[in-house]
DRENDO-1510 file (C-alpha; in Angstrom, 1 decimal, always signed):
<recs>
REC; n; res; u; v; w
REC; 1; MET; +71.0; +258.7; -40.4 .
REC; 2; LYS; +69.6; +256.7; -37.5 .
REC; 3; TYR; +70.5; +253.1; -37.0 .
REC; 4; GLU; +67.6; +250.6; -36.8 .
REC; 5; LEU; +67.6; +247.0; -35.9 .
REC; 6; THR; +65.7; +245.9; -39.1 .
REC; 7; GLN; +64.7; +242.4; -39.9 .
REC; 8; ASP; +67.8; +241.7; -41.9 .
REC; 9; LEU; +70.0; +242.4; -38.9 .
REC; 10; LEU; +68.1; +240.2; -36.5 .
REC; 11; THR; +69.9; +237.1; -35.3 .
REC; 12; GLY; +67.0; +235.3; -33.8 .
REC; 13; ASN; +68.9; +235.2; -30.4 .
REC; 14; LYS; +67.0; +237.4; -28.0 .
REC; 15; LEU; +70.2; +238.5; -25.9 .
REC; 16; ILE; +72.3; +239.2; -29.0 .
REC; 17; ASP; +69.4; +241.2; -30.7 .
REC; 18; GLN; +68.8; +243.2; -27.5 .
REC; 19; GLU; +72.5; +244.0; -27.3 .
REC; 20; HIS; +72.6; +245.1; -30.8 .
REC; 21; GLN; +69.6; +247.4; -30.2 .
REC; 22; GLN; +71.5; +248.8; -27.3 .
REC; 23; LEU; +74.4; +249.6; -29.5 .
REC; 24; PHE; +72.1; +251.4; -32.1 .
REC; 25; ASP; +70.4; +253.3; -29.3 .
REC; 26; ALA; +73.8; +254.6; -28.1 .
REC; 27; ILE; +75.0; +255.6; -31.5 .
REC; 28; ASN; +71.6; +257.3; -32.2 .
REC; 29; VAL; +72.1; +259.4; -29.0 .
REC; 30; LEU; +75.3; +260.6; -30.4 .
REC; 31; PHE; +73.7; +261.4; -33.7 .
REC; 32; ASP; +70.9; +263.3; -31.9 .
REC; 33; ALA; +73.6; +265.2; -29.9 .
REC; 34; CYS; +75.5; +266.1; -33.1 .
REC; 35; ALA; +72.2; +267.4; -34.7 .
REC; 36; GLN; +71.8; +269.7; -31.7 .
REC; 37; GLY; +75.4; +270.8; -31.9 .
REC; 38; LYS; +76.3; +268.9; -28.7 .
REC; 39; GLY; +78.1; +266.0; -30.3 .
REC; 40; ARG; +81.5; +266.9; -28.8 .
REC; 41; ASP; +79.9; +266.7; -25.3 .
REC; 42; GLN; +78.5; +263.3; -26.1 .
REC; 43; LEU; +81.5; +261.8; -27.8 .
REC; 44; VAL; +83.6; +260.6; -24.8 .
REC; 45; GLU; +80.5; +259.2; -23.2 .
REC; 46; THR; +79.6; +257.2; -26.3 .
REC; 47; ALA; +83.3; +255.9; -26.6 .
REC; 48; ASP; +83.2; +254.7; -22.9 .
REC; 49; PHE; +79.9; +252.9; -23.7 .
REC; 50; LEU; +81.2; +251.4; -26.8 .
REC; 51; ASN; +84.3; +249.9; -24.9 .
REC; 52; ARG; +82.1; +248.4; -22.1 .
REC; 53; TYR; +79.7; +247.2; -24.7 .
REC; 54; VAL; +82.0; +245.2; -27.0 .
REC; 55; ASN; +83.6; +243.5; -24.0 .
REC; 56; ARG; +80.2; +242.3; -22.7 .
REC; 57; HIS; +78.6; +241.8; -26.2 .
REC; 58; PHE; +81.5; +239.9; -27.8 .
REC; 59; GLY; +81.8; +237.7; -24.7 .
REC; 60; ASP; +78.1; +236.9; -25.0 .
REC; 61; GLU; +78.5; +236.1; -28.7 .
REC; 62; GLU; +81.6; +234.0; -28.2 .
REC; 63; LYS; +79.9; +231.9; -25.5 .
REC; 64; LEU; +76.9; +231.3; -28.0 .
REC; 65; GLN; +79.3; +230.3; -30.7 .
REC; 66; VAL; +81.2; +227.8; -28.5 .
REC; 67; SER; +77.9; +226.2; -27.2 .
REC; 68; ALA; +76.8; +225.9; -30.7 .
REC; 69; ALA; +80.1; +224.6; -32.2 .
REC; 70; TYR; +80.1; +227.4; -34.7 .
REC; 71; PRO; +82.8; +226.4; -37.3 .
REC; 72; PHE; +84.0; +230.0; -37.8 .
REC; 73; TYR; +84.4; +230.8; -34.1 .
REC; 74; GLU; +88.1; +231.4; -34.4 .
REC; 75; THR; +87.7; +233.9; -37.2 .
REC; 76; HIS; +84.9; +235.7; -35.4 .
REC; 77; LYS; +86.8; +235.9; -32.1 .
REC; 78; ASN; +89.8; +237.2; -34.0 .
REC; 79; PHE; +87.7; +240.0; -35.5 .
REC; 80; HIS; +86.4; +240.8; -32.1 .
REC; 81; GLU; +90.0; +241.0; -30.6 .
REC; 82; ASN; +91.2; +243.2; -33.4 .
REC; 83; TYR; +88.2; +245.4; -33.2 .
REC; 84; LYS; +88.6; +246.0; -29.4 .
REC; 85; LYS; +92.1; +247.1; -30.1 .
REC; 86; LYS; +91.0; +249.4; -32.7 .
REC; 87; LEU; +88.3; +251.0; -30.5 .
REC; 88; GLN; +90.7; +251.3; -27.6 .
REC; 89; GLU; +93.2; +253.1; -29.8 .
REC; 90; THR; +90.5; +255.5; -31.0 .
REC; 91; THR; +89.3; +256.1; -27.5 .
REC; 92; ARG; +92.8; +256.8; -26.4 .
REC; 93; GLU; +93.4; +259.3; -29.1 .
REC; 94; LEU; +90.1; +260.9; -28.2 .
REC; 95; LEU; +91.0; +261.3; -24.5 .
REC; 96; ALA; +94.5; +262.6; -25.5 .
REC; 97; THR; +93.3; +265.2; -28.0 .
REC; 98; GLY; +89.8; +265.9; -26.8 .
REC; 99; PRO; +86.5; +265.8; -28.6 .
REC; 100; SER; +86.6; +267.1; -32.1 .
REC; 101; VAL; +85.1; +266.8; -35.5 .
REC; 102; LYS; +88.1; +264.6; -36.5 .
REC; 103; MET; +87.6; +262.2; -33.4 .
REC; 104; LEU; +83.9; +262.2; -34.2 .
REC; 105; ALA; +84.7; +260.9; -37.7 .
REC; 106; SER; +87.1; +258.4; -36.3 .
REC; 107; LEU; +84.7; +257.0; -33.9 .
REC; 108; ASN; +81.9; +256.9; -36.6 .
REC; 109; GLN; +84.3; +254.9; -38.8 .
REC; 110; VAL; +85.0; +252.5; -36.0 .
REC; 111; VAL; +81.2; +252.1; -35.5 .
REC; 112; GLY; +80.7; +251.5; -39.3 .
REC; 113; ILE; +83.1; +248.6; -39.1 .
REC; 114; LEU; +81.0; +247.0; -36.3 .
REC; 115; VAL; +77.7; +247.6; -38.1 .
REC; 116; SER; +79.3; +246.0; -41.3 .
REC; 117; HIS; +80.3; +243.0; -39.0 .
REC; 118; ILE; +76.7; +242.7; -37.8 .
REC; 119; LYS; +75.3; +242.7; -41.3 .
REC; 120; ILE; +77.7; +240.2; -42.6 .
REC; 121; GLU; +79.2; +238.0; -39.9 .
REC; 122; ASP; +76.5; +238.1; -37.3 .
REC; 123; ARG; +74.0; +237.2; -40.0 .
REC; 124; LYS; +76.2; +234.4; -41.1 .
REC; 125; LEU; +76.2; +233.2; -37.3 .
REC; 126; ALA; +72.3; +233.6; -37.2 .
REC; 127; LYS; +71.8; +231.5; -40.3 .
REC; 128; TYR; +74.0; +228.8; -38.8 .
REC; 129; LEU; +72.2; +228.8; -35.5 .
REC; 130; GLN; +68.8; +228.7; -37.2 .
REC; 131; GLU; +69.9; +225.8; -39.4 .
REC; 132; LYS; +71.3; +224.0; -36.4 .
REC; 133; GLY; +68.0; +224.3; -34.7 .
</recs>
């Protein structure tokens, strides 16, 4: 299943939407590698990308929230911090045990959490930003 940045996932903020597209592109590269039997080769690279991505992307989102006086900023930031820890734990386990089907499933689960966050929390943020004008 390929990830697509569909209309219902767009925030209306050019930077955030571009960054979400980068996330989906990276995950789709991993899925393509898996389909070709090369998923284990791509797994560490994708995990490295995800760690760099969330640090940059979450920072960008948080700056946007602060500048817009987003009322759910603390909750959103708390999710970001907990998510970064979970991703780092998964990455450490991947590096310690090596690429495997189990680690692919673990990383996929962590990505699923982020995609759900985009669908729910980032859409809530987008609605707030649009209403604020």
